[in-house]
N, C-alpha and C positions, 0 to 999 in steps of 0.2 A: 430539645432534640439533640441526640448524640451525633458524633461526627459521622458515623457510618450511615445513619438515616439521611443526614443532610447531604452527604456525598452522593448517596444513591438517588436522591431527588434531583440533584444537579445533573447526574448522568441522564436521567429521564428528559431533562431539558436540552441535553446535548445531542439531539437527534442526528446532527450532521456528522458528528465524530463517532457516536455509538449507536448506529441505526438498528442493531440487533435487539435493542430493548423493546421495540414495538412488536405487536403481533404480526406474524407472517404465515402465509399459507404453507403447509408442509410441501416440500418439493421432492421429486424422485432423486435417487442417489446419483452422485456425480460419476460419469462413465468416461474414462480416458483411454480405454483399451484400443480404440480405433483411430487415435490421432492426438492432436494437441489438446491442451487443457483450455485454451482460449482461442476462439475463432472470431475475428472481426472482419467482415467481408463487405466491401462496397458501401461503407458508411459515409453518408453526407449529412451535414447540418449547417444551416445558415441562420444568422441572427441579424434581422433588419438589413438584409442585403449583403452582409459580410459572410463570406463562405469560410466558416471555421474548420469544417472537415469536407473533403472533396473526394469521394469515391475511395476512401482509405481502406486498405486491406492489411491485416496483421495477424500472424499466428504465433502463439507462444506454446512451447512444449511443456509437458508435465515435468516439474523439477528444474526448469530452466531459470537462469538469471539473465534477464534482458534489460539493456539500458536503452532509453529513448532520449534523444537529444534533438535540438532544433532551436532556431531563434524565437524570440518572443512573437506570439501570434501564429506559431506554426500549427497549433491545434492540440498540443500536449494535454492541457487541462481539460479541454472539451472531450478528448478521447477517454480520459479517466472518468469523466462525468457520465459518458455513455455506458461504459463498462459497469459502473456502480449504480446505474439507474437514476442518477440525478438529472440527466438530460435525455430526452427522447430524440433519436435522429429522424431526419426527414425521409431517409431511405437506407436500405442495407440490412445486414444481419449481424447478430452478436450471440455467440453460444458459449456456454461454460461446459466444457466437455462436449459429448455428442448428444446429450439429452436435455440440457437446461437452456431454454431460450431466454436470454437475458432481457430481451425487449418485451417479453410478456410478464416480467417480474418487477415488483417495486423494490425500492432501496432496501427495505427490511428483509425481504425474502432473499435478495442477492447476498446480503451480509450473512444471513443464516445458512445459505447454501455453501459458504466457504470463501468469500472474497472479502478481504480486509483492506482498508485504505488508510494510509497515514498521510496527513496533510503536512505542508511545509512547517507551519508553526506548531511546536509541541503543545499539547493540551493535557495537563496532568492535574491531579488534585493536590495542591500545594500544602494543604493543612493535614494531609494524610501521609503516612510513611510509604516508602517504596513497597514494602511487603503488603500494606493495606491497599495500595493502588492495584497491585496485581491480583490480590484476593478478591477485590470488588469486581474487577474485570472478568474474573473466572466465573462468577455466578450471577452477574448482573442481569442476565436474561431470564432469571427465575421469577422475576416479579418482586416487588418490595416486601410483601408479607412473608413469602417463602425465604427471601434472602435474610431477613432479620433472624430467622430461626435456623438458618443453614450453618453447619459446622464443617470446618475443613477436615476431611478424612485423610488417611495415609496416602492414598493415591493422589489426592489433590495437593497435598503438601509436597509429594515427590515432584509433581508437575511444576509447582511453583518454584521449588528449589532448582529444578532444571532450567527454567526460564531465567531465574536470577543469575545462574552461572553463565548462561548463554549471552546475556546482555552485560555481563561484567559488573553487576551491582550487588554481589553477595555480601561484601563488607558494608554495604550501605542499606541493608534491608530495613533497619530501624530508623533510618534517616528520613526526616520530613522531605517530601518531594520539592518543596519550595526552596530548600537550601542546596539543591543539586545544581551543577553547572548546566549550561545550555545543552552541551552534548549529552550529558547524563539524562537530562529530561527527554531528549530525543530517543535514547535507548529505552527509557522507561515506557514511553508511549508505544514503541515497537513491541516491547515485552507485553504490554496490556493487550495488544492485538494478538500476539502469539498465544495468550491464555485462551483465546477462542479457537485456537488450532486451525487457522485458515489454510486452505489449499493454495490460494493465490493471494499474494500480498503486493499491493500497489504502494510505492513509497515515493513521495514528492520532495525533491531537493533535500535529502537527508543531511547533507554536510554544510548547508548554508549557515554561516556564523560560527562554525566550529574551529577549534585550534587544530594545528597540524597533527598533534598526537590523537586528538579525538577523531579526526578524519581517518587516520590509519586504523583505529579501533573499529570505526563504523564500517570500513571496507572489510575488515576481518569478520565482523558480525554478519553482514549481508552475504558474503561468500559462504559462510558456514550454514546459512539457511537454505541455500540452493540444494536441491535434491530432495530434502524433506518437504520443502515448499517451492512453489513457483514464485519468482520475485521479479517484478517489473519496477525499475528505478528510473525516474525522470530527474535529470540532473544537468546543470550548466558547467560544473567544474570538470574540465576535460582531463586533468590529471587523475582525478578521482575515478572518472569513468574508465580510463585506461587501466587503472589498478584492479578493477573488478570485472571488466566487460569480457564476455565471451562473444556475444552477438550484440551489435549496436544498430538501432533503427534510427534513421535521420528523417525527421518530418520537416516539410516546407510547404507553406500555403495549404495546409490541411491534407496533404498527401504524403505517402512514403517516397522520399527522394532517393535514398540509398539504404542498403542493409548489408551487414557483413561484420568482419572483425574491425577493431579500431583502426588498424593499419590500412585496411581496405577502404573504409569510409573516408579516412583522412587523405588518402591518395586520390580520391574521386574528385575531378576538377569541378563538378557541379557543387559538391559539398564545400570545397575551398572557396568557391565564388559566393554562395548564398549564406553560408554559415560561418566560415572562418574569415570571411572578409577579404579573400584574395581573388585576384583575377588571373585568368589563364594568360600565359606568356607565349 
């Protein structure tokens, strides 16, 4: 079995990271002409008596870069799980644009509709090159047989070169992914998602474990994606959030506690008390 076949079969086993590989019912086109790209309204979800989400409402505009912060247990991961179809809420509504009801779609259909999710730990094919990782991601939804006979055309090569430049790995295109630094693996995984051209990209703690220089480059990458994509970043590093944030949403006990610029939320006494560990004086 050659490396491409082995890697493709591994992709099929990685349903959590690459859900677009499975069959999904065709969905109507995304429509953002009448408002935000993401509507989350009144979402609640409990697990064995623990209220993970409590009447949470969130709107993200098309092309926006939104940062979500909050202490552990605030509901950040559960919110991402609801948006991507991994978790069904007890109540509420979630829409992708004005026409796609996310709560009536499975994970695969949501991914194919244009929502990509990057988990905290990077998952790349270490025995394939950077180029091969991106190439595989670009046509992985074609099915194994079609992929084996698929050839990269001029348009596809241009797209791949564009993503390589965007993630800063042009000089590493022939490098095995396993020899990349932690930060470079994070960028490669973001690049693999970008090969699917998602309209909404959910990114979980992208700079955890990165060097200072890698963190700066990641900030530049995510800022560059805004406009062409809508980007939601969940992060604990406050300096990093400040460097990229336009709007920050603070979650606490499953609800939105505050929302605004970084300066506005840091000045909010409720945020200082429950998130920054300060008490009002």
